[in-house]
Short mmCIF file of the C-alpha atoms (twelve columns), coordinates in Angstrom:
data_MODEL
# 
_entry.id   MODEL 
# 
loop_
_atom_site.group_PDB 
_atom_site.id 
_atom_site.type_symbol 
_atom_site.label_atom_id 
_atom_site.label_alt_id 
_atom_site.label_comp_id 
_atom_site.label_asym_id 
_atom_site.label_seq_id 
_atom_site.Cartn_x 
_atom_site.Cartn_y 
_atom_site.Cartn_z 
_atom_site.pdbx_PDB_model_num 
ATOM 1   C CA . MET A 1   95.795  106.727 65.013 1 
ATOM 2   C CA . ILE A 2   97.170  106.165 68.506 1 
ATOM 3   C CA . LYS A 3   94.895  107.423 71.287 1 
ATOM 4   C CA . LEU A 4   96.789  108.994 74.189 1 
ATOM 5   C CA . LEU A 5   95.293  109.985 77.535 1 
ATOM 6   C CA . VAL A 6   97.265  112.463 79.667 1 
ATOM 7   C CA . ILE A 7   96.223  112.495 83.328 1 
ATOM 8   C CA . ASP A 8   97.779  115.345 85.306 1 
ATOM 9   C CA . ASP A 9   96.375  118.051 87.565 1 
ATOM 10  C CA . ASP A 10  98.845  120.577 86.142 1 
ATOM 11  C CA . LEU A 11  96.994  122.271 83.269 1 
ATOM 12  C CA . ALA A 12  100.156 123.653 81.668 1 
ATOM 13  C CA . THR A 13  101.673 120.157 81.499 1 
ATOM 14  C CA . CYS A 14  98.489  118.796 79.936 1 
ATOM 15  C CA . ASP A 15  98.346  121.580 77.337 1 
ATOM 16  C CA . PHE A 16  102.020 121.143 76.473 1 
ATOM 17  C CA . LEU A 17  101.727 117.360 76.069 1 
ATOM 18  C CA . ARG A 18  98.472  117.692 74.109 1 
ATOM 19  C CA . SER A 19  100.032 120.173 71.701 1 
ATOM 20  C CA . PHE A 20  103.219 118.157 71.183 1 
ATOM 21  C CA . PHE A 21  101.540 114.813 70.566 1 
ATOM 22  C CA . SER A 22  98.617  116.198 68.546 1 
ATOM 23  C CA . GLN A 23  101.137 117.679 66.120 1 
ATOM 24  C CA . ARG A 24  102.623 114.197 65.730 1 
ATOM 25  C CA . GLY A 25  99.318  112.602 64.788 1 
ATOM 26  C CA . TYR A 26  98.145  111.239 68.143 1 
ATOM 27  C CA . LYS A 27  94.529  111.657 69.250 1 
ATOM 28  C CA . VAL A 28  95.061  113.230 72.671 1 
ATOM 29  C CA . PHE A 29  92.619  113.324 75.571 1 
ATOM 30  C CA . VAL A 30  93.294  115.124 78.865 1 
ATOM 31  C CA . ALA A 31  92.009  114.501 82.380 1 
ATOM 32  C CA . ASN A 32  92.796  116.637 85.414 1 
ATOM 33  C CA . ASP A 33  91.398  114.283 88.064 1 
ATOM 34  C CA . GLY A 34  90.538  110.650 88.662 1 
ATOM 35  C CA . GLY A 35  86.865  110.947 87.764 1 
ATOM 36  C CA . GLN A 36  87.639  112.442 84.352 1 
ATOM 37  C CA . ALA A 37  90.358  109.831 83.781 1 
ATOM 38  C CA . ILE A 38  88.013  106.934 84.486 1 
ATOM 39  C CA . PHE A 39  85.252  108.400 82.298 1 
ATOM 40  C CA . ILE A 40  87.608  109.007 79.353 1 
ATOM 41  C CA . THR A 41  89.090  105.529 79.707 1 
ATOM 42  C CA . LYS A 42  85.599  103.986 79.506 1 
ATOM 43  C CA . GLU A 43  84.468  106.158 76.596 1 
ATOM 44  C CA . LYS A 44  87.592  106.545 74.453 1 
ATOM 45  C CA . ARG A 45  89.657  103.404 75.214 1 
ATOM 46  C CA . PRO A 46  93.119  104.995 74.941 1 
ATOM 47  C CA . ASP A 47  96.126  102.985 73.754 1 
ATOM 48  C CA . ILE A 48  98.662  104.804 75.957 1 
ATOM 49  C CA . ILE A 49  98.107  106.647 79.227 1 
ATOM 50  C CA . LEU A 50  100.526 109.093 80.852 1 
ATOM 51  C CA . LEU A 51  99.509  109.233 84.508 1 
ATOM 52  C CA . ASP A 52  100.904 111.547 87.174 1 
ATOM 53  C CA . ILE A 53  101.453 109.970 90.588 1 
ATOM 54  C CA . LYS A 54  100.518 113.047 92.656 1 
ATOM 55  C CA . MET A 55  96.862  113.819 91.947 1 
ATOM 56  C CA . PRO A 56  94.133  115.513 94.002 1 
ATOM 57  C CA . GLY A 57  91.471  113.140 95.323 1 
ATOM 58  C CA . LEU A 58  92.361  109.720 93.948 1 
ATOM 59  C CA . SER A 59  96.113  109.117 93.825 1 
ATOM 60  C CA . GLY A 60  97.808  108.068 90.610 1 
ATOM 61  C CA . ILE A 61  98.075  104.514 91.966 1 
ATOM 62  C CA . GLU A 62  94.328  104.419 92.731 1 
ATOM 63  C CA . ILE A 63  93.544  105.758 89.257 1 
ATOM 64  C CA . LEU A 64  95.839  103.113 87.742 1 
ATOM 65  C CA . GLN A 65  94.010  100.361 89.631 1 
ATOM 66  C CA . ARG A 66  90.598  101.577 88.459 1 
ATOM 67  C CA . ILE A 67  91.734  101.998 84.866 1 
ATOM 68  C CA . LYS A 68  93.077  98.443  84.805 1 
ATOM 69  C CA . GLU A 69  89.728  97.172  86.162 1 
ATOM 70  C CA . ILE A 70  88.001  98.868  83.209 1 
ATOM 71  C CA . ASP A 71  90.472  97.943  80.489 1 
ATOM 72  C CA . LYS A 72  93.676  95.906  80.762 1 
ATOM 73  C CA . ASN A 73  94.922  96.997  77.311 1 
ATOM 74  C CA . PRO A 74  96.211  100.567 77.729 1 
ATOM 75  C CA . LYS A 75  99.932  100.890 78.276 1 
ATOM 76  C CA . VAL A 76  100.144 103.059 81.400 1 
ATOM 77  C CA . ILE A 77  103.274 105.110 81.976 1 
ATOM 78  C CA . MET A 78  103.492 106.720 85.397 1 
ATOM 79  C CA . MET A 79  105.030 110.199 85.775 1 
ATOM 80  C CA . SER A 80  106.398 111.912 88.857 1 
ATOM 81  C CA . ALA A 81  108.728 114.712 89.842 1 
ATOM 82  C CA . VAL A 82  110.238 112.368 92.435 1 
ATOM 83  C CA . ASP A 83  111.775 108.947 91.838 1 
ATOM 84  C CA . GLU A 84  110.349 106.880 94.692 1 
ATOM 85  C CA . LYS A 85  111.319 103.203 94.572 1 
ATOM 86  C CA . VAL A 86  108.326 102.029 96.619 1 
ATOM 87  C CA . VAL A 87  105.895 103.899 94.364 1 
ATOM 88  C CA . VAL A 88  107.599 102.566 91.232 1 
ATOM 89  C CA . GLU A 89  107.280 98.994  92.505 1 
ATOM 90  C CA . LEU A 90  103.628 99.531  93.402 1 
ATOM 91  C CA . ALA A 91  102.859 101.056 89.992 1 
ATOM 92  C CA . MET A 92  104.455 98.096  88.217 1 
ATOM 93  C CA . LYS A 93  102.561 95.675  90.443 1 
ATOM 94  C CA . TYR A 94  99.263  97.259  89.356 1 
ATOM 95  C CA . GLY A 95  100.055 97.165  85.667 1 
ATOM 96  C CA . ALA A 96  102.124 100.199 84.691 1 
ATOM 97  C CA . VAL A 97  104.636 99.445  81.941 1 
ATOM 98  C CA . ASP A 98  107.071 102.217 82.841 1 
ATOM 99  C CA . TYR A 99  107.809 105.036 85.281 1 
ATOM 100 C CA . ILE A 100 109.397 108.299 84.210 1 
ATOM 101 C CA . THR A 101 110.680 111.217 86.237 1 
ATOM 102 C CA . LYS A 102 109.831 114.810 85.342 1 
ATOM 103 C CA . PRO A 103 111.203 116.770 83.624 1 
ATOM 104 C CA . PHE A 104 111.755 114.638 80.538 1 
ATOM 105 C CA . SER A 105 112.375 115.183 76.849 1 
ATOM 106 C CA . LEU A 106 109.221 114.749 74.781 1 
ATOM 107 C CA . GLU A 107 111.218 113.399 71.860 1 
ATOM 108 C CA . TRP A 108 112.754 110.784 74.172 1 
ATOM 109 C CA . LEU A 109 109.330 109.952 75.593 1 
ATOM 110 C CA . GLU A 110 107.860 109.392 72.150 1 
ATOM 111 C CA . ARG A 111 110.866 107.550 70.716 1 
ATOM 112 C CA . ASP A 112 111.986 105.355 73.611 1 
ATOM 113 C CA . VAL A 113 109.170 105.053 76.132 1 
ATOM 114 C CA . PHE A 114 106.223 104.808 73.729 1 
ATOM 115 C CA . LEU A 115 108.160 102.399 71.522 1 
ATOM 116 C CA . LYS A 116 108.902 100.221 74.553 1 
ATOM 117 C CA . ALA A 117 105.253 100.416 75.624 1 
ATOM 118 C CA . SER A 118 104.039 99.227  72.232 1 
ATOM 119 C CA . GLU A 119 106.215 96.074  72.256 1 
# 
């Protein structure tokens, strides 16, 4: 079973993603801030992480850096409502495997992005 961690401060987004991917057989964990994200990463060792760029407290980039210090293995996919080239480059520099812009199709995310991440 693939373990997925969704990190987003928007509770509705987290609930929607949890519901969608749980129904498809993923074990889904949710974090609404950097502290929760780091704790879950240490305890659960997710395979894939969906990480929002705009977060309260620690930014998505800071969370990415800390996650990669804990465990280099998760495939981290950054999410944002805005496509910012500088942020994309920074995310890739720190170990993200992809960057997607909201809104996105969940079927596309699972089929194309997760497949790419697992290569």
